N, C-alpha and C positions, 0 to 999 in steps of 0.2 A: 928328249924326258919323258918318261913313262907316266901316264896318266893314271891317278887313282881311281880306281873302280868300284861300284857299290855290289858289294856279294851279300848272300844269304848268309846270316849266323847260324851258329850251330852251337850244341850244347857246351862244347868245347870252350866257346868264347866267355861263358858266363861269367867266370873270375875276373877276365878282363874287362868286360862291361861293365861290372860293379867298380872296378877301379876308376872307369871314365865318369860314369855316373857320380861318385864319391868326388871326384876332381869338380866337375862341372856344377855342384851344386852344395858343395861346402861353405859357400858365401851367401847363398839363398836362403833369406831371412824366414820367409814363408815354410819352406822345408824344412830348416832346423826346428822352427818352432814346433811344428805338427810332430815332430819327433820326439819331443821331451817326454810325453807321457807314455811313449811306448817301450816295451821292455827288451826288444830287438834291439841290436848295436847298429848306429847309422851305416856302418862298414858293410853289413849285411842285408841291410833293408830290401834291396833289389834283386836279391839273389832268388826268392822265391817266385817271384812275378814274372822275372825272366823265362825260368823255367817253364814255368806253366805256357808263357806267350809263345815260346820255340815249339811247343807240343800241340797248339791250337791250331788246326787245319783253318781257321778263319782268322788268325793274325799272320802277317808277316813280318819278322825282325830282320833287319838289312843293315849291314856295317861299311864303313870305309877304312881303308888299313893303308898305314903309312907304308910304301914300298920300301925304303930305306930301313925302319928300325921294327917293321912288324906290327907296331903299336897300332891300336883300335882306335881312329880319330874320332868316331862319333858314332852314334846308333839311333835308329829308328824303328818305331813298331807302328806299323799299319793295320787297320782292324776294317774287314770287308763283311760288311752288313747286307743281309738279305740276298745274298749271293747262293747261298745253300740253306733251304729251309730245315730247320733243324725241330724237334719235337717240343723243345722248351721254345723255340720261337712259335711254334704254333699255340700254345699254350698262353703264350704273352697275347698273342695276336686276337685269342678270345675273349680278353680281360677288358671290362671299360677302363679307360684310363680315367682317373678321377683326380677333380681340382684339387690344387694344392690346397692343404688345410693349416691352419696355426700349429706349430709344433708345441704339445705338451711334453716332452722328452726332457729328463732331467741329465746334467751333466756332472761327472765328477769334478772337473776343472774346466778353466777356460779355454785351455789347449783342444780337449775333445769338443767344446762347444765349437773353436773355430773350425774343427774338420769338419763337424756336421753341416756347418753354414757352407761351404766350399763344394763339398758332397751334394748337398742338396739343391744348390745352383746347377750343378753338373747335371743331375737328376732333370732338372725343371730344362735344360735346354734338351736331352734324349727326347723329352715329350714333345717339345716344339718341332724339332728338327725330323724327329723319327717316329711319328705318332702312330705306326703300325710295324709289326714285323715284318711287312711286305716291302718296307721303304729299303730302297736299295742306295747304298752310299758306302763311301770309305772314311773312316776316322783316323786321324793321327794321336795315338793312344799315349806315347811318350817320345821324345828327343832329346838326345844330349850330346852335345861336342866337346871334347876335353879342351881346358882353356888354353894348353900348348897351341892347339890348331884353329881356335876361334878366330873369326874374320879373315877366313880363307877360301870360303866359299864352301866349307864342309856342310854346315847347315843347310844352305839353298840347295845343294845335291841330293841329300837326304830327304828335304821336302819335294823336290820335283820330280824325284824318284815314284812317289805316291801320285801327286797330281797328274803326271804323265798318264800313269795307268787309267786315273779316274777319267781323264779326257778319251782316252781309248774307248773305255766302257761308257761313255756318256752317263756319268753319275757326277753327284756333286759330292765332296769331301769338306769336312770341318773339324775343329780341332778346340778344345776347351783350354785356351791358351791363359799363362802365366803375364803376369806385369813385364817380366824380364824377356819373354818371347814373343810377344804378340808383333812387334816390330817386323821380325822377322818374317812372320808368315804374310803380314801385310805386303813386304816386297816379293812374296811368291806369288802375290795374285789373290790372297784372302781377304774378305771383308768383313769388318767388325760389325756384329747384329746386336750386341748388347754387351754391357760390363758390371761388374760386381765390384763396388768399391768397401774395402775392408781398412778398418782402423789397428792395424797391428799391435799398437801399443796398448789397446783395450783389452787383447787375450795374452797379452805377456805375463808370465809366472817370475819374471825376473827382472831386474832393473836395467834400462839400457845401459849399456857400457858409453864410457864416455867417449864422444866422437862418435860414437856407433849411431847405426838405423834402427 
């Protein structure tokens, strides 16, 4: 039996990787809610981010391909922070980090407010875990496994690809995980440092479907 291997993804994989993302997150309530106020279609929402990640030397996008069907089973994006100092990082390093201040921003709807809340939490953890541009670490930016191949070890293999590199380089790695994904990270050795509790019903612009979440 030939084992599936982790491979570097390419620009030619973008369409297939978008398909995997769409399948993987079609039932994710948080993702679907945040997409409600955006003009781009859900089917295409990952196209531009994927292209940008693939062209960024500080990102590594890898995939696992099914050897029988040639379908991508899952993919992950790992970011390398502090490995190569850029001018942008030097500028950031010279700026004094400010304490979080109460937001006075106005939002056009509750979905935009929800996105601001989660993005602000991400920013807060970046300041805690990466207080300067010299902080050397790895960040798991995005990961998705096609539902057809979930619970078969694909996600663990994609996570361990990065944690193995981090161990070799003697750096820490972290992820801003979703409620659906954090248990998979804990199984791979990540330890929860904090959490954000959000009542999605509070931000919903549509009534909850019968029997829905």
